[in-house]
GUBA-421108 format. One record per residue (C-alpha): x, z, y; residue number from 1. Coordinates in Angstrom, 3 decimals, always signed. Layout:
REC       px       pz       py   k
REC        X        Z        Y NUM
...
This chain:
REC       px       pz       py   k
REC -173.010  -19.809 +119.436   1
REC -175.513  -17.637 +117.271   2
REC -176.849  -20.562 +115.353   3
REC -173.086  -21.552 +114.338   4
REC -172.606  -18.420 +113.065   5
REC -175.527  -18.207 +110.907   6
REC -174.877  -21.577 +109.418   7
REC -171.819  -20.328 +108.224   8
REC -172.827  -17.470 +106.337   9
REC -176.504  -18.497 +105.639  10
REC -177.755  -15.445 +106.593  11
REC -180.377  -15.643 +109.291  12
REC -180.457  -12.131 +109.934  13
REC -176.418  -10.999 +110.367  14
REC -175.048  -13.115 +112.976  15
REC -173.239  -10.093 +114.296  16
REC -171.723   -9.456 +110.966  17
REC -170.949  -13.630 +110.519  18
REC -168.465  -12.774 +113.327  19
REC -166.212  -10.672 +111.062  20
REC -167.017  -13.323 +108.435  21
REC -165.394  -16.051 +110.732  22
REC -162.193  -14.241 +111.881  23
REC -161.843  -14.223 +107.916  24
REC -162.169  -17.494 +107.228  25
REC -159.681  -18.676 +110.725  26
REC -157.110  -16.781 +108.413  27
REC -158.043  -18.258 +105.332  28
REC -158.216  -21.797 +106.905  29
REC -154.843  -21.153 +108.718  30
REC -152.781  -20.234 +105.501  31
REC -154.399  -23.164 +103.753  32
REC -153.861  -25.353 +106.345  33
REC -149.904  -24.573 +106.240  34
REC -149.282  -25.292 +102.777  35
REC -150.980  -27.992 +103.445  36
REC -148.876  -28.651 +105.872  37
REC -145.792  -28.144 +104.573  38
REC -146.232  -30.061 +101.032  39
REC -148.463  -32.448 +101.875  40
REC -151.968  -31.029 +100.058  41
REC -153.339  -28.223  +98.752  42
REC -155.708  -26.911 +101.625  43
REC -158.853  -27.270  +98.996  44
REC -156.952  -25.791  +96.194  45
REC -155.481  -22.572  +98.469  46
REC -158.870  -22.390 +100.477  47
REC -162.137  -22.851  +97.869  48
REC -160.946  -19.877  +95.986  49
REC -160.566  -17.913  +98.932  50
REC -163.295  -18.413 +100.996  51
REC -165.515  -18.412  +97.732  52
REC -164.893  -14.572  +98.354  53
REC -166.358  -14.429 +101.803  54
REC -168.830  -17.203 +101.835  55
REC -171.900  -18.299  +99.512  56
REC -170.613  -20.900  +97.169  57
REC -172.892  -23.313  +97.989  58
REC -171.436  -23.581 +101.366  59
REC -167.945  -23.264 +100.904  60
REC -167.136  -26.941  +99.014  61
REC -169.103  -29.009 +102.464  62
REC -167.172  -26.462 +104.652  63
REC -163.743  -27.585 +102.825  64
REC -164.398  -31.142 +102.649  65
REC -164.929  -31.612 +106.484  66
REC -162.123  -29.248 +107.012  67
REC -159.863  -31.517 +105.000  68
REC -160.989  -34.614 +106.988  69
REC -159.718  -32.541 +110.047  70
REC -156.418  -31.794 +108.781  71
REC -156.222  -35.295 +106.679  72
REC -155.800  -36.959 +110.182  73
REC -152.422  -34.612 +111.032  74
REC -149.246  -36.660 +110.383  75
REC -150.734  -39.757 +109.093  76
REC -148.747  -42.288 +111.471  77
REC -145.414  -40.548 +110.639  78
REC -146.064  -41.510 +107.011  79
REC -147.219  -44.868 +107.052  80
REC -144.093  -46.090 +106.425  81
REC -142.595  -43.615 +103.900  82
REC -145.581  -43.772 +101.343  83
REC -146.062  -45.532  +97.869  84
REC -148.645  -48.244  +98.288  85
REC -148.871  -48.325  +94.605  86
REC -149.769  -45.024  +94.106  87
REC -151.994  -44.262  +97.381  88
REC -154.202  -47.578  +96.863  89
REC -155.278  -46.772  +93.322  90
REC -155.501  -43.404  +93.798  91
REC -157.255  -43.481  +97.148  92
REC -160.247  -46.132  +95.280  93
REC -160.718  -43.913  +92.156  94
REC -161.420  -40.854  +94.157  95
REC -163.859  -42.526  +96.733  96
REC -166.094  -43.929  +93.573  97
REC -166.036  -40.877  +91.955  98
REC -166.389  -37.932  +94.966  99
REC -169.876  -39.016  +95.632 100
REC -170.611  -38.467  +91.665 101
REC -168.726  -35.245  +92.203 102
REC -171.027  -33.796  +95.088 103
REC -174.070  -35.091  +93.096 104
REC -173.445  -32.884  +90.113 105
REC -172.138  -30.192  +91.647 106
REC -175.736  -29.416  +93.084 107
REC -177.225  -29.461  +89.582 108
REC -174.263  -27.800  +87.256 109
REC -173.916  -23.708  +87.146 110
REC -170.625  -22.713  +88.961 111
REC -169.334  -21.096  +85.551 112
REC -169.095  -25.049  +84.203 113
REC -167.540  -26.512  +87.352 114
REC -164.978  -23.833  +87.254 115
REC -163.999  -24.663  +83.491 116
REC -163.929  -27.945  +84.225 117
REC -161.607  -27.078  +87.152 118
REC -159.538  -25.253  +85.117 119
REC -159.167  -27.997  +82.294 120
REC -157.885  -30.530  +85.219 121
REC -155.482  -28.357  +86.480 122
REC -153.969  -27.136  +83.479 123
REC -154.124  -30.899  +82.381 124
REC -151.875  -31.799  +85.157 125
REC -149.742  -28.902  +84.666 126
REC -148.781  -30.449  +80.940 127
REC -148.213  -33.827  +82.617 128
REC -145.452  -31.866  +84.398 129
REC -143.619  -30.703  +81.048 130
REC -143.136  -34.053  +79.714 131
REC -139.888  -35.807  +80.231 132
REC -140.476  -37.479  +83.980 133
REC -141.460  -41.244  +83.561 134
REC -139.575  -44.240  +85.047 135
REC -141.440  -45.272  +88.355 136
REC -142.910  -48.389  +87.075 137
REC -144.461  -46.879  +83.637 138
REC -145.495  -43.800  +85.887 139
REC -147.117  -46.185  +88.517 140
REC -149.499  -48.386  +86.457 141
REC -152.496  -49.103  +87.743 142
REC -154.944  -47.966  +85.214 143
REC -152.874  -44.756  +84.739 144
REC -152.861  -44.115  +88.225 145
REC -156.618  -45.199  +89.243 146
REC -157.718  -42.914  +86.144 147
REC -156.016  -39.764  +88.105 148
REC -157.652  -40.818  +91.579 149
REC -161.070  -41.265  +89.236 150
REC -160.662  -37.498  +87.853 151
REC -159.622  -36.115  +91.291 152
REC -162.788  -37.641  +92.691 153
REC -165.145  -35.810  +90.590 154
REC -162.883  -32.424  +91.222 155
REC -163.007  -33.394  +94.712 156
REC -167.224  -33.959  +94.542 157
REC -167.267  -30.597  +92.607 158
REC -165.145  -27.939  +94.046 159
REC -163.009  -29.955  +97.117 160
REC -160.195  -29.860  +94.891 161
REC -159.110  -33.261  +94.414 162
REC -154.961  -31.977  +94.195 163
REC -154.019  -31.306  +90.506 164
REC -154.628  -34.542  +88.921 165
REC -152.877  -36.348  +91.935 166
REC -149.949  -33.795  +92.795 167
REC -149.425  -34.412  +88.748 168
REC -149.700  -38.242  +88.699 169
REC -147.005  -38.227  +92.045 170
REC -144.149  -35.593  +91.038 171
REC -143.759  -37.787  +87.915 172
REC -143.430  -41.397  +89.988 173
REC -139.508  -40.366  +90.184 174
REC -139.692  -40.600  +94.396 175
REC -137.966  -38.971  +96.709 176
REC -139.427  -35.481  +97.988 177
REC -139.898  -37.663 +102.139 178
REC -141.986  -40.394  +99.792 179
REC -143.702  -37.952  +97.595 180
REC -145.191  -35.816 +100.253 181
REC -146.263  -39.074 +102.329 182
REC -148.013  -40.474  +99.447 183
REC -149.870  -37.227  +99.394 184
REC -150.401  -37.208 +102.968 185
REC -151.929  -41.016 +102.889 186
REC -154.074  -40.252  +99.541 187
REC -155.800  -37.171 +100.931 188
REC -156.540  -38.436 +104.298 189
REC -158.366  -41.521 +102.570 190
REC -159.849  -39.505  +99.947 191
REC -161.150  -36.663 +102.966 192
REC -162.421  -39.823 +105.169 193
REC -164.916  -41.069 +101.923 194
REC -165.853  -37.462 +101.281 195
REC -167.039  -37.101 +105.038 196
REC -168.951  -39.979 +105.029 197
REC -170.995  -39.581 +101.926 198
REC -170.845  -35.565 +102.432 199
REC -174.122  -35.466 +104.695 200
REC -176.117  -37.724 +101.667 201
REC -174.806  -36.006  +98.802 202
REC -174.781  -32.393  +99.393 203
REC -177.819  -29.766 +100.001 204
REC -175.208  -28.352 +103.015 205
REC -173.366  -31.620 +104.208 206
REC -175.086  -31.040 +107.411 207
REC -174.704  -27.833 +108.208 208
REC -170.919  -27.301 +107.556 209
REC -170.314  -29.627 +110.568 210
REC -170.713  -26.984 +112.581 211
REC -168.401  -24.198 +111.765 212
REC -166.068  -26.509 +110.803 213
REC -165.933  -27.392 +114.502 214
REC -164.960  -23.566 +114.705 215
REC -162.216  -23.682 +112.362 216
REC -160.724  -26.688 +112.981 217
REC -158.161  -25.716 +115.678 218
REC -157.486  -22.839 +112.972 219
REC -156.282  -25.347 +110.479 220
REC -154.850  -27.861 +112.630 221
REC -152.424  -24.981 +113.635 222
REC -151.383  -24.116 +110.382 223
REC -151.013  -27.609 +109.381 224
REC -148.571  -28.210 +112.427 225
REC -146.354  -25.046 +111.168 226
REC -146.019  -26.304 +107.613 227
REC -145.050  -29.640 +109.220 228
REC -142.403  -28.040 +111.291 229
REC -141.516  -25.736 +108.382 230
REC -141.073  -29.272 +106.079 231
REC -139.072  -30.734 +108.431 232
REC -136.520  -27.492 +108.709 233
REC -133.914  -26.300 +106.190 234
REC -136.887  -25.415 +104.014 235
REC -137.851  -28.794 +103.253 236
REC -135.185  -29.241 +100.685 237
REC -137.070  -26.674  +98.650 238
REC -140.128  -28.802  +98.279 239
REC -140.314  -29.984  +94.731 240
REC -139.748  -26.794  +93.709 241
REC -142.516  -25.289  +95.644 242
REC -144.775  -28.157  +94.718 243
REC -144.526  -27.368  +91.405 244
REC -144.540  -23.543  +91.434 245
REC -147.839  -24.019  +93.646 246
REC -149.325  -26.001  +90.860 247
REC -148.689  -23.629  +88.287 248
REC -150.100  -21.096  +90.109 249
REC -153.545  -23.226  +90.895 250
REC -153.769  -23.307  +86.836 251
REC -153.530  -19.389  +86.567 252
REC -156.153  -19.031  +88.954 253
REC -158.361  -21.399  +87.859 254
REC -157.692  -20.361  +84.043 255
REC -158.625  -16.838  +85.148 256
REC -161.833  -17.548  +87.476 257
REC -163.196  -19.649  +84.234 258
REC -162.046  -17.255  +81.544 259
REC -164.146  -14.205  +83.742 260
REC -167.180  -16.183  +83.840 261
REC -167.345  -16.091  +80.126 262
REC -166.694  -12.644  +80.052 263
């Protein structure tokens, strides 16, 4: 157990202190899991900034990628029938191709440049939502959807935050709330599987993230289950508004963090 806690904090002399860190991480990932369960996305967007206040930055991204793979399996079977394949397949292919490159770049780039890229990606997704909704066939042209997947894959590898370009693309596709959430769940399940496959080879801390993820997985799954139950209740009628508000909050948070690096 001591070795597991040390691998979480990266501090070889602070295993006792890591117990407190573990409790804080458990609370963060449970809340992030609830957001993912309700919206079908948002786990990394919520978890990465908060875990970055607790853990060393170079350990946050591998840990979140592993936990996203765990939570990504939840609810997939229920979403297979409702997901829009014209969105899911190109996005997943693009993200799978770009994620390894993002992981490798994340090892070499300075954190300030990473956060600036994330902010630009998120703000761009919000600007997409301000445009008039496109028709379904126009919004789901394979080149544009594949491009969203490539950008999402880079953001996934760099900061475990593939959500903004995917959500921006899917929200403009003219889908029903059920089909939209199902498509997002399937996209992130496939992207998480691809991330998990290449993580040990493309990240310095990919292997060490597996042990803490084992400890935190029950918290993530419990939060995701609670969020899914909330979506199935009457609160689900507010799905689109919550999704848009969450994306705007991501943009504001990412912009603030990026600007703070340069002040």
